[in-house]
C-alpha atoms as one frame of an Amber mdcrd trajectory, in Angstrom:
protein
 -13.236  90.965 141.515 -10.020  92.326 139.963  -9.707  96.106 140.102  -9.436
  96.536 136.333  -9.056 100.329 136.212  -6.103 101.836 138.048  -7.055 105.466
 138.539  -4.868 108.326 139.719  -6.187 111.548 141.217  -5.499 115.009 139.848
  -2.925 115.372 142.623  -0.978 112.498 141.027  -0.625 114.242 137.653   3.015
 114.698 136.662   4.153 118.263 137.343   7.354 117.847 135.354   8.172 116.287
 131.982  10.903 113.663 131.871  13.720 114.238 129.362  15.455 110.987 128.361
  18.278 113.001 126.758  19.670 113.492 130.275  20.195 109.739 130.686  21.140
 108.661 127.160  24.585 107.028 127.063  24.856 107.984 123.374  25.013 111.513
 122.011  22.081 112.537 119.846  23.503 113.573 116.437  22.942 117.277 115.656
  20.394 118.455 113.109  21.959 119.616 109.835  21.195 122.736 107.825  19.548
 121.710 104.500  21.499 124.418 102.641  25.007 124.041 104.108  24.851 120.452
 105.430  26.474 121.799 108.614  24.950 121.715 112.123  21.867 123.915 112.052
  21.920 127.273 113.852  19.080 128.369 116.156  18.179 131.240 113.804  17.169
 128.718 111.121  14.634 127.040 113.414  13.500 130.276 115.085  11.626 131.157
 111.898   9.054 128.454 112.613   9.405 127.489 116.320   9.127 129.653 119.482
  12.166 130.003 121.808  10.791 127.824 124.657  10.323 124.834 122.329  13.779
 125.318 120.812  15.245 125.288 124.321  13.413 122.046 125.089  14.541 120.543
 121.783  18.229 120.737 122.734  17.883 120.447 126.508  19.675 117.744 128.489
  17.940 118.741 131.728  16.304 115.665 133.249  13.102 117.313 134.549  11.318
 120.296 132.977   8.415 122.026 134.711   4.973 121.794 133.124   3.356 125.279
 133.184   0.216 125.583 135.277  -1.828 126.764 132.284  -0.861 123.587 130.417
  -1.704 121.429 133.446  -5.080 123.139 133.657  -6.021 121.982 130.144  -4.456
 118.524 130.529  -6.513 117.999 133.686  -9.660 117.849 131.530  -8.780 114.186
 130.903  -5.517 113.424 132.699  -4.455 111.304 134.465  -5.684 108.716 131.976
  -6.618 105.237 133.252  -4.406 102.163 133.137  -6.722  99.214 132.510  -6.176
  95.508 133.144  -7.441  93.700 130.028  -8.875  90.727 131.907 -11.353  89.778
 129.202  -8.630  89.760 126.561  -6.480  87.652 128.896  -9.338  85.164 129.309
  -9.979  84.963 125.567  -6.293  84.244 124.956  -6.119  81.861 127.941  -2.795
  83.440 128.834  -1.043  83.658 132.186   0.177  87.119 131.176  -1.188  90.218
 132.862  -2.133  92.637 130.071  -2.556  96.339 130.776  -3.365  99.159 128.390
  -2.833 102.851 129.051  -6.008 104.373 127.657  -5.030 107.585 125.870  -8.274
 107.544 123.870 -10.079 109.369 126.715  -8.850 112.812 125.603 -11.429 115.026
 123.823  -9.845 114.414 120.375  -9.569 110.711 121.206  -5.811 110.124 121.272
  -2.485 110.876 122.981  -1.777 113.801 120.673  -3.183 116.630 122.873  -0.422
 115.946 125.428   1.948 117.872 123.174  -0.583 119.924 121.186  -1.631 121.825
 124.315   1.985 122.451 125.315   3.000 123.611 121.837   0.007 125.925 121.513
   0.774 127.392 124.946   4.460 128.075 124.275   3.614 129.678 120.923   0.980
 131.857 122.546   3.286 133.154 125.308   5.852 133.874 122.571   3.394 136.159
 120.779   2.323 133.796 117.977  -1.375 133.590 117.179  -1.393 131.333 114.072
  -0.164 127.757 113.730   0.107 125.521 110.711   0.717 121.787 110.677   0.291
 118.511 108.823  -1.706 115.453 109.786  -1.981 111.897 108.521  -5.041 110.121
 109.881  -6.225 113.349 111.499  -5.513 112.605 115.149  -2.745 115.203 115.333
  -4.678 117.759 113.302  -7.749 117.440 115.509  -5.581 117.595 118.651  -3.925
 120.841 117.548  -7.298 122.259 116.491  -8.611 121.431 119.991  -5.596 123.014
 121.700  -5.741 126.140 119.565  -9.443 126.572 120.275  -8.916 126.386 124.045
  -5.908 128.739 123.902  -7.433 131.148 121.350  -5.074 130.544 118.413  -5.796
 130.080 114.712  -4.952 126.710 113.156  -4.484 125.486 109.579  -3.980 121.774
 108.863  -2.648 120.119 105.710  -4.149 116.625 105.810  -2.693 113.808 103.692
  -5.107 113.459 100.780  -5.783 109.730 101.110  -6.761 110.211 104.757  -8.685
 113.412 103.957 -10.877 111.268 101.716 -10.942 108.151 103.933 -11.680 109.972
 107.199 -14.045 112.915 106.586 -15.226 113.013 110.195 -11.698 113.729 111.489
 -11.682 116.671 109.097 -15.101 117.740 110.384 -13.853 117.548 113.975 -11.032
 119.962 113.155 -13.552 122.299 111.567 -15.815 122.122 114.632 -12.888 123.415
 116.700 -12.360 126.211 114.180  -9.382 124.918 112.190  -9.038 125.101 108.414
  -8.287 121.704 106.859  -6.782 121.327 103.368  -6.115 118.119 101.409  -2.397
 117.650 100.691  -0.828 117.894  98.176  -2.678 121.113  97.419  -2.423 123.947
  94.932  -1.919 126.435  97.776   1.846 126.011  98.058   4.839 125.660  95.769
   5.598 122.300  97.393   2.102 121.005  96.725   1.986 122.280  93.159   5.345
 120.649  92.395   4.089 117.270  93.591   0.844 117.574  91.635   2.766 118.514
  88.496   4.699 115.240  88.772   1.697 113.149  89.837  -1.793 114.717  89.638
  -3.267 111.662  91.380  -0.763 111.607  94.258  -2.288 110.149  97.450  -0.061
 112.388  99.548   2.256 111.575 102.412   3.222 113.090 105.741   6.479 114.248
 104.150   4.568 116.205 101.501   2.112 117.668 104.021   5.010 118.747 106.245
   6.566 120.563 103.270   3.359 122.502 102.692   2.899 123.439 106.345   6.546
 124.458 106.823   6.472 126.531 103.629   3.479 128.536 104.857   5.062 129.114
 108.277   8.468 130.070 106.877   6.945 132.746 104.646   5.188 134.645 107.436
   6.534 136.032 110.727   3.029 135.754 112.188   2.726 131.988 111.617   4.625
 129.170 113.310   4.799 125.498 112.482   3.779 122.768 114.914   4.829 119.109
 114.656   2.988 116.228 116.302   5.818 113.720 116.515   9.514 113.045 115.760
  11.158 116.023 117.495  12.679 115.802 120.975  10.324 118.325 122.577   7.336
 116.242 121.422   8.789 113.133 123.076   9.300 115.257 126.201   5.649 116.348
 126.381   4.412 112.794 125.867   6.405 111.513 128.865   3.356 112.133 131.053
   2.041 108.803 129.707   4.896 106.704 131.057   5.231 108.703 134.275   1.577
 108.056 135.107   1.927 104.406 134.098   4.800 103.913 136.536   2.669 105.212
 139.407  -0.277 103.068 138.334   1.760  99.875 138.071   3.171 100.510 141.529
  -0.373 100.990 142.805  -1.360  97.672 141.185   1.659  95.888 142.648   3.031
  95.154 139.178   6.319  95.659 137.330   6.421  95.934 133.533   8.175  93.100
 131.701   7.116  94.112 128.174   6.230  97.583 126.842   4.528  97.928 123.456
   3.488 100.869 121.307   2.858 101.663 117.649   5.235 103.999 115.808   4.612
 106.521 113.059   6.970 109.284 114.134   7.408 107.738 117.581   5.599 110.037
 120.014   3.044 107.785 121.738   5.565 104.948 121.895   8.210 107.230 123.400
   5.657 108.682 125.805   5.080 105.256 127.310   8.571 103.790 126.990  11.059
 106.605 127.656  10.465 106.882 131.428  11.240 103.133 131.678  14.412 103.225
 129.544  16.781 104.185 132.407  15.730 100.989 134.221  16.618  98.937 131.140
  19.922 100.751 130.708  20.701  99.899 134.336  20.171  96.206 133.618  16.485
  95.521 134.307  15.031  92.906 131.959  12.386  94.940 130.111  11.444  94.137
 126.521  10.455  97.274 124.571   8.646  96.632 121.278   7.917  99.279 118.615
   5.379  98.283 115.949   4.734  99.647 112.455   2.955  98.746 109.184   4.669
  96.365 106.769   3.540  98.827 104.084   5.674 101.601 105.649   8.561  99.714
 107.294  10.649 102.643 108.506  12.234 100.824 111.440  12.372  97.294 110.014
  13.587  98.022 106.472  14.908 101.574 106.718  18.463 102.708 107.398  19.915
 104.861 110.181  20.943 107.837 108.042  20.704 111.606 107.826  17.559 112.550
 105.922  15.144 115.419 105.457  11.974 115.413 107.507   9.899 116.467 104.493
   9.628 115.701 100.792  10.674 119.147  99.514  13.875 119.204 101.626  12.910
 122.356 103.530  13.438 120.974 107.032  16.779 120.284 108.745  18.315 116.884
 108.160  17.903 114.479 111.060  19.830 111.284 111.700  17.059 108.713 112.002
  15.666 105.459 110.747  14.361 106.388 107.302  13.019 105.014 104.032  14.013
 108.206 102.208  12.190 111.554 102.089  10.766 110.818  98.607   9.178 107.547
  99.788   5.384 107.547  99.376   3.754 104.545 101.079   0.620 102.744  99.972
  -2.710 104.215 101.073  -3.204 102.017 104.142  -5.790 103.051 106.722  -3.259
 103.601 109.510  -2.572 107.074 108.141  -0.689 108.171 111.250   1.938 105.489
 110.588   2.660 106.509 106.973   5.847 108.498 107.638   9.225 107.849 106.023
  11.252 108.701 109.138  11.376 108.067 112.870  12.110 110.186 115.940  15.892
 110.592 116.320  15.831 109.433 119.950  13.751 106.359 119.136  16.023 105.665
 116.167  19.154 105.913 118.316  17.709 103.445 120.840  16.789 100.996 118.064
  20.250 101.341 116.542  21.771 100.425 119.908  19.457  97.481 120.560  17.437
  99.001 123.408  14.179  98.721 121.487  12.916  96.038 119.116  10.949  97.012
 115.970   8.309  94.765 114.380   6.065  95.233 111.349   2.567  93.884 110.647
   0.155  93.843 107.720  -3.024  95.893 108.063  -5.329  92.849 107.863  -3.540
  91.307 110.856  -3.829  94.622 112.677  -7.572  94.869 112.022  -8.069  91.264
 113.094  -6.347  92.071 116.392  -8.474  95.204 116.721 -11.662  93.169 116.332
 -10.450  90.757 119.031  -9.813  93.708 121.317 -13.234  95.225 120.576 -14.932
  91.865 121.203 -13.246  91.463 124.589 -12.489  94.926 125.990 -15.302  96.731
 124.162 -13.291  99.658 122.775 -12.798 100.123 119.035  -9.084 100.847 118.442
  -7.653 103.225 115.868  -5.955 101.391 112.977  -2.620 102.771 114.232  -3.179
 101.447 117.751  -4.114  98.058 116.304  -0.493  97.490 115.307   0.424  97.560
 119.003  -2.434  95.186 119.800  -1.097  92.572 117.343   2.215  92.478 119.198
   0.456  92.417 122.562  -1.588  89.365 121.562   1.536  87.779 120.078   3.457
  88.193 123.350   0.507  87.006 125.450   0.304  83.834 123.382   4.047  83.327
 123.800   3.573  83.537 127.582   1.000  80.747 127.313   3.279  78.591 125.157
   6.194  79.061 127.552   4.098  78.865 130.711   5.372  82.184 132.077   3.511
  85.030 133.733   4.621  88.396 132.455   3.254  91.915 132.787   2.591  93.370
 129.326   1.830  97.090 129.095   0.528  98.536 125.828  -0.162 102.147 124.960
  -3.706 102.392 123.612  -2.921 105.515 121.619  -6.396 106.277 120.258  -9.901
 105.065 119.473 -11.237 104.213 116.014 -14.610 105.936 116.100 -13.696 107.954
 113.002 -12.328 104.906 111.199 -15.529 102.969 110.643 -15.155 103.159 106.857
 -11.891 101.248 107.259 -13.583  98.684 109.488 -16.357  98.355 106.914 -13.740
  97.497 104.278 -12.076  94.979 106.572 -15.366  93.283 107.480 -16.190  93.016
 103.781 -12.719  91.675 102.936 -11.809  94.819 101.041  -8.414  95.572 102.586
  -5.194  94.791 100.752  -1.850  94.016 102.371   1.053  95.868 100.797   4.768
  95.085 100.650   6.796  97.928  99.192   9.235  96.735  96.496  12.836  96.742
  97.632  13.944  98.561  94.500  11.544 101.434  95.267  13.014 101.807  98.760
  16.519 101.618  97.297  15.642 104.378  94.831  14.400 106.642  97.631  17.480
 105.888  99.761  19.749 106.761  96.822  18.531 110.370  97.069  19.869 110.830
 100.608  22.885 113.119 101.086  26.123 111.458 102.164  26.605 112.750 105.724
  28.358 110.801 108.478
């Protein structure tokens, strides 16, 4: 019998985060002040982020210690298992060895608490007791609500309206952990009211929700903002995924040939892939695939440009793959992948050919998710399903070419709160969307001209 679950002990938990910035051969472009269009000063960000996170954001130190109090909370579910998907392999009749890193075992059901706990901790030790944030599908919002509950902080979440309505149980989960959850765009903020004045029926977007959350934090010295993806310190905290995976593959006697993850802002993908990037930069033949929805094709149809992280242009400008801050994607069920931009470090690696982006329609993603559920038994989140499509695609290619490769996928979260979406899929009620090129061009035309 194959040992399907590669388990690490608590003693094997990473004690340090890995910072890819130390090993990047390309310089990460600086963030720009939205008012002056010059490199942003620390005082601008200090209004919404605590000093320890700002230090991590710009750090080029390779290893950064994980505080014991953070490790104590992470140990509730970490290390997470690496699982050999033998039943999926058999169904595909592939010579490939397929592994998935199961991040769905955390209490909120995804990878998001890896950074939520760290961010809540660093805010708490900096004297902050209230956090505000945005969330798409609700995985990040529920993760921050969980972290704030365990670390005794208050939490307010602006949830993208289409997901607020599609996924009521994610909202309920946040409320169970004591967080306040508001549908975005809302009438609570100037940003939200401005959007509703233009479009009273707006479905919302992560860019709009970010504007609302940042606005609230910027107006009060007692409230900080917390972001679940995109920024460098978030990628740093997620590196525990890849660091554990490296140990588990070694234990299994395997070496990764293909790494796959879905991308909204880039955090779960970076968490798996970043610790492996130095090997690729040194010449090892590793294929790294980032997947996204065709309906929100940030990496596959966007441009590498400076853009705002939010719709109301309150955040610093970041050089990243972007569709334009005013882009509002269709209301697909992978709410966590409906973001106009991409993490600057992920974007830089894509721009330099280290990582390969692919996009998939949501019906193809749900079909892959059903295959996974039929074989491995776990119901994937719609976001995670985009990684599963590529995994199946690569496994089939191994069969066609008669090669045995080790494919490692990040299973970023379960779909237990997405059953309404599965009900639509099973009843042929999902629509595949392709955003018109002229609409993307219009959004891109609003970007400032910064080199």
